C-alpha positions in Angstrom: -101.6 221.9 258.2 -101.7 218.7 260.2 -98.9 216.1 260.0 -98.9 212.6 261.6 -96.1 210.1 261.3 -95.7 206.4 261.3 -91.9 205.9 262.0 -90.4 202.5 261.3 -87.3 201.6 263.3 -85.4 198.4 263.0 -84.6 196.8 266.5 -81.0 195.7 267.3 -81.5 192.0 267.7 -79.3 189.1 266.6 -82.1 187.1 265.0 -85.3 187.9 263.1 -88.7 188.6 264.8 -90.2 185.1 264.1 -87.3 182.9 263.3 -83.7 182.3 264.2 -82.2 183.7 260.9 -79.5 186.3 261.4 -80.2 190.0 261.1 -76.6 190.8 260.1 -75.9 192.2 256.6 -75.2 189.4 254.2 -72.8 189.6 251.3 -75.2 187.7 249.0 -79.0 188.1 248.6 -81.4 185.4 249.9 -78.8 183.7 252.2 -80.2 184.7 255.7 -83.5 182.9 255.1 -85.6 180.0 256.1 -89.2 178.8 255.4 -90.6 181.1 258.1 -89.2 184.4 256.7 -89.9 183.2 253.2 -93.5 182.7 254.1 -93.6 179.0 253.1 -97.0 177.2 253.7 -97.2 175.5 257.0 -94.2 177.4 258.6 -95.0 178.7 262.1 -93.6 181.9 263.7 -92.0 182.0 267.1 -91.7 185.4 268.9 -88.3 186.9 269.6 -88.3 187.8 273.3 -85.4 190.3 272.9 -87.3 192.3 270.3 -90.2 192.7 272.7 -88.0 193.8 275.5 -86.5 196.5 273.4 -89.9 197.6 272.2 -91.0 197.8 275.8 -88.0 200.1 276.6 -88.9 202.4 273.7 -92.4 202.5 274.8 -91.3 203.5 278.3 -88.9 206.2 276.9 -91.7 207.7 274.9 -94.0 207.9 277.9 -96.4 205.3 276.8 -98.7 203.1 278.9 -97.3 199.6 278.5 -99.8 196.8 277.7 -98.8 193.9 280.0 -100.3 191.4 277.5 -99.7 191.9 273.8 -101.2 190.2 270.8 -100.6 190.1 267.0 -102.7 190.5 263.9 -102.4 189.7 260.3 -102.5 192.7 258.0 -103.5 191.5 254.6 -102.2 193.0 251.4 -101.0 191.6 248.1 -97.5 192.6 247.2 -94.5 190.7 246.1 -92.4 191.5 249.1 -95.0 189.5 251.3 -95.3 186.0 249.8 -97.8 184.9 252.4 -99.9 188.0 251.5 -100.1 189.3 255.0 -97.8 191.1 257.5 -97.7 190.1 261.2 -98.1 193.3 263.1 -100.1 194.7 266.1 -103.2 196.8 266.5 -105.3 196.8 269.7 -102.7 194.6 271.5 -99.8 196.9 270.7 -96.9 197.1 273.2 -97.3 200.8 274.0 -100.2 203.2 273.8 -100.9 206.9 274.7 -97.4 208.4 274.9 -96.0 211.7 274.1 -92.8 213.7 273.1 -92.6 217.2 274.4 -91.1 219.8 272.1 -90.0 223.3 272.8 -93.4 224.8 272.2 -95.8 221.9 271.7 -96.4 218.3 272.4 -96.7 215.5 269.9 -98.9 212.5 271.2 -97.9 209.0 270.5 -101.0 207.0 269.5 -99.3 203.5 269.8 -96.0 201.7 269.4 -96.4 198.4 267.6 -94.1 195.5 266.8 -94.1 194.1 263.3 -92.0 192.3 260.7 -90.2 194.0 257.8 -91.1 192.8 254.4 -88.5 191.7 251.7 -86.5 194.1 249.7 -87.7 194.9 246.2 -85.0 195.7 243.6 -86.6 197.2 240.4 -84.6 197.1 237.2 -85.8 198.3 233.8 -86.9 194.9 232.5 -87.4 192.8 235.6 -87.8 193.0 239.4 -85.8 191.1 242.0 -86.6 190.1 245.6 -84.1 189.8 248.5 -85.5 188.1 251.5 -82.6 188.8 253.8 -84.5 191.7 255.2 -87.8 189.9 255.5 -88.7 189.3 259.1 -86.3 191.9 260.6 -88.0 193.1 263.8 -89.4 196.6 263.6 -91.3 199.0 265.8 -93.7 201.4 264.2 -94.2 204.6 266.2 -97.6 206.1 265.2 -98.3 209.7 266.2 -101.4 211.8 266.3 -101.5 214.6 263.6 -100.1 217.1 266.1 -97.3 218.5 264.0 -98.3 221.8 262.4 -95.0 223.2 260.9 -91.8 222.3 259.3 -89.8 223.3 262.4 -91.9 221.1 264.7 -91.4 218.2 262.3 -87.6 218.7 262.3 -87.5 219.0 266.1 -89.7 216.0 266.6 -87.5 213.8 264.4 -84.3 215.0 266.1 -85.6 214.5 269.6 -86.9 211.1 268.7 -83.7 210.1 267.1 -81.7 211.1 270.2 -84.0 209.2 272.6 -83.7 206.1 270.5 -79.9 206.4 270.2 -79.4 206.5 274.0 -81.7 203.5 274.5 -79.3 201.6 272.2 -81.5 201.4 269.0 -79.2 201.8 266.0 -80.9 204.2 263.7 -77.8 205.1 261.6 -78.7 202.5 259.0 -82.2 203.7 258.3 -84.9 205.9 259.8 -87.9 205.4 257.6 -91.3 207.0 258.0 -94.8 207.4 256.4 -96.0 211.0 256.4 -99.7 211.7 256.7 -100.4 215.3 255.7 -103.8 217.1 255.5 -104.5 220.7 254.7 -108.2 220.1 253.9 -110.7 217.3 254.2 -108.7 214.4 253.1 -105.5 212.9 254.4 -102.6 212.1 252.0 -100.1 209.5 252.9 -96.5 209.6 251.6 -94.9 206.1 252.0 -91.4 205.0 253.0 -89.5 208.3 253.1 -85.9 207.7 254.4 -83.9 210.3 256.3 -84.7 213.5 258.1 -83.8 215.7 255.2 -86.1 213.8 252.8 -89.0 213.9 255.3 -88.7 217.7 255.6 -88.4 218.1 251.8 -91.3 215.8 251.2 -93.5 217.6 253.7 -92.6 221.0 252.2 -93.5 219.9 248.6 -96.7 218.1 249.6 -97.9 221.1 251.8 -97.4 223.4 248.8 -99.1 221.0 246.4 -102.2 220.5 248.6 -102.3 224.3 249.2 -102.5 225.1 245.5 -105.3 222.5 245.0 -107.3 224.1 247.8 -106.7 227.5 246.4 -108.2 226.3 243.1 -111.4 225.4 245.0 -110.9 221.7 245.0 -109.9 219.2 247.7 -106.8 216.9 247.6 -107.7 213.3 246.9 -107.3 210.7 249.6 -104.4 208.6 248.3 -101.0 207.2 248.8 -98.0 208.9 247.3 -94.3 208.2 246.9 -91.4 210.6 247.4 -89.0 211.1 244.5 -85.7 212.2 246.0 -84.1 213.4 242.8 -86.8 215.9 242.0 -87.9 216.5 245.7 -91.5 215.9 244.7 -94.2 213.5 245.6 -96.1 211.3 243.0 -99.4 209.3 243.1 -98.9 205.6 243.6 -102.3 204.2 244.5 -105.6 204.9 246.3 -105.3 205.0 250.1 -106.3 201.7 251.6 -108.9 201.5 254.5 -108.7 199.3 257.6 -111.4 197.1 256.0 -109.3 196.5 253.0 -106.4 195.3 255.2 -108.8 192.7 256.6 -107.1 192.6 260.1 -107.6 189.3 261.8 -106.1 187.8 265.0 -102.8 185.9 264.3 -103.7 182.3 265.3 -100.1 181.1 265.3 -99.1 183.4 268.1 -100.6 183.4 271.6 -101.0 186.5 273.8 -97.6 187.3 275.3 -97.1 188.7 278.8 -94.3 191.4 279.0 -94.5 192.0 282.8 -91.4 189.9 283.4 -89.2 191.7 280.9 -86.7 194.0 282.6 -85.9 197.3 281.0 -83.9 200.4 281.9 -86.2 202.6 284.0 -83.9 205.7 283.6 -84.6 207.5 280.3 -81.8 209.7 279.1 -82.9 213.1 277.6 -80.0 214.9 275.9 -82.0 218.2 276.1 -82.2 218.0 279.9 -78.5 217.2 280.5 -77.5 219.9 277.9 -79.5 222.5 279.8 -78.0 221.4 283.2 -74.4 221.6 281.8 -75.1 224.9 280.1 -76.6 226.5 283.2 -73.9 225.2 285.5 -70.9 226.3 283.4 -72.4 229.3 281.5 -72.1 227.5 278.2 -74.2 227.6 275.0 -77.1 225.2 275.3 -77.6 224.6 271.5 -73.9 223.9 271.0 -73.8 221.3 273.8 -77.0 219.6 272.5 -75.6 219.3 268.9 -72.4 217.7 270.3 -74.1 215.1 272.6 -77.4 214.3 271.0 -76.0 211.4 269.0 -72.6 211.0 270.6 -72.1 209.2 273.9 -68.3 209.6 273.7 -68.7 213.4 273.4 -71.0 213.5 276.4 -68.5 211.5 278.6 -65.6 213.6 277.4 -67.5 216.8 278.1 -68.5 215.8 281.6 -64.9 214.5 282.4 -63.3 217.7 280.9 -65.5 219.9 283.1 -65.5 217.9 286.3 -61.9 216.3 286.5 -59.6 218.8 284.8 -58.6 222.4 285.4 -59.6 223.4 281.9 -61.8 226.3 281.3 -65.3 225.2 280.3 -65.3 227.1 277.0 -62.0 225.4 276.1 -63.5 222.0 276.6 -66.4 222.9 274.5 -64.3 224.4 271.7 -62.0 221.2 271.8 -65.1 218.9 271.4 -66.4 221.1 268.5 -63.0 220.7 266.7 -63.1 217.0 267.3 -66.6 216.8 265.7 -65.5 219.1 262.8 -62.7 216.9 261.8 -64.3 213.6 262.7 -61.6 212.3 264.8 -61.8 210.3 268.0 -60.6 212.2 271.0 -59.8 210.6 274.3 -59.3 212.2 277.7 -55.6 212.8 277.1 -56.0 214.3 273.7 -58.9 216.4 274.8 -56.5 218.2 277.2 -53.9 218.6 274.4 -56.4 220.0 272.0 -57.7 222.4 274.5 -54.1 223.5 275.1 -53.6 224.4 271.4 -56.9 226.3 271.4 -55.9 228.2 274.5 -52.6 229.3 272.9 -54.6 230.8 269.9 -53.4 228.2 267.5 -55.6 227.6 264.5 -56.9 224.0 264.6 -56.4 222.1 261.4 -55.6 218.6 260.3 -51.9 219.0 261.1 -52.7 220.0 264.7 -55.2 217.1 265.0 -52.4 214.7 263.9 -50.2 216.2 266.6 -52.9 215.6 269.2 -53.4 212.1 268.1 -49.6 211.5 268.5 -49.6 213.0 271.9 -47.6 216.1 271.0 -48.3 218.9 273.5 -48.6 222.6 272.3 -45.0 223.9 271.5 -43.7 226.6 273.9 -43.9 230.0 272.4 -40.4 230.9 271.3 -41.4 233.5 268.8 -39.8 236.8 269.8 -41.7 240.1 269.9 -39.3 241.4 267.2 -40.3 238.6 264.9 -44.0 239.2 265.5 -43.6 243.0 264.9 -41.6 242.3 261.7 -44.4 239.9 260.4 -47.1 242.5 261.2 -45.1 245.3 259.5 -44.5 243.1 256.5 -48.2 242.3 256.1 -49.5 245.9 256.7 -47.0 247.4 254.3 -47.8 244.9 251.5 -51.6 245.3 252.1 -52.5 248.9 252.6 -56.1 248.1 252.0 -56.1 246.4 255.4 -55.1 249.6 257.1 -57.8 251.6 255.2 -60.4 249.1 256.3 -59.3 249.4 259.9 -59.6 253.2 259.7 -63.3 252.8 258.6 -64.1 250.0 261.1 -61.7 249.1 264.0 -63.5 245.7 264.4 -61.6 244.6 261.3 -58.6 244.1 263.6 -59.8 240.6 264.4 -59.7 239.8 260.6 -56.2 241.2 260.4 -55.0 239.2 263.4 -56.5 236.0 262.0 -54.9 236.7 258.6 -51.3 237.2 260.0 -51.7 234.3 262.4 -52.5 231.9 259.6 -50.0 233.3 257.2 -47.0 233.5 259.5 -47.8 230.7 262.0 -48.0 233.0 265.0 -50.6 232.4 267.8 -53.5 234.9 267.4 -53.1 236.1 271.0 -49.5 237.1 270.4 -50.5 239.0 267.2 -53.4 240.7 269.0 -51.1 241.9 271.8 -48.6 243.6 269.4 -50.8 244.8 266.5 -52.7 247.8 267.9 -49.4 249.7 268.7 -48.3 249.1 265.2 -51.6 250.0 263.6 -51.5 253.3 265.5 -48.4 254.3 263.5 -50.2 253.7 260.3 -53.3 255.8 261.0 -51.6 258.9 262.3 
């Protein structure tokens, strides 16, 4: 199996690629438009410098060689979302060429990164089709890989790593991460167009790999074609024959001159969440995967993690647990509340929404005023009313953790306090 990707990412600019229309979401269709993004005859494009600067930053982050002089071409195809019947994109004069992303066990080569305009949005209804040109002309980059991905795990890792790299550059990919999948198990390559979201890309590749495998088993070869992904059924369906470069009729864009990018300043330091996660994990003996999941798409979590480890007396595992709780409940945690939350966890208090509310209101963990007598009474009450717990403990002493958790939640006693008292009481029951 060979998989190549063409990943389309919208660039965070205030205006469109070739005109001054706003890129902000509009309440009404066809309001952020002008003759240029509508493709009116005689309208002339003017290149957005900020879009080029961001594309240069992405090219640098993905280890590409940056072309100091870029050019644009017209890619001709006839579809209602392109009224001028061509899309302005790049080919030989792309902003970046020859990059790579290193995965845990392989490397995916980046063939090129090209700047292009987004077409209009097509809204299909049962009896008619609508067009919204608010999206037309939004600046995109297309990240084209070589067919180096050979498994579902590699595809998932590549998309996750790419997403994190783009996030830390400042490219907003929460709205949409759309890609074309090129998959081949035999002689011909099949393209699956406009798949949105990592889960859908994984599901589409899984189905298409199985479909092509069955065709090859029957002694035939999959046809070279373009297919679409149906999210509801998690299948791909044929849409048209695959176009060739000749059919696209690429020609040099005469309304745009070659553009020098040598004077565009970019951030030279590229942040890699994997590297910083490994450094933190090694330094403080923490779990690497947990750290990576926390910070891959969360700058606030990264800053809080580093602050909590470097500037407080909290134990490293408490800082990590506090941030995990923050992520689980989706609440913003600042430096002060991080310390409070870690305090609750250290006392063995079960973190729930009520505790999160206390943290948000600045309420420190309550002093433990529960007497040993009350703790013993609670344990005795639970064990006498649930003899099955004692029987389970006799068969497997590790069940004690479950018993401690059960009593802690039911009677509101910190787990550490229950754990200290319970073994002596259990000993009476198993004599």
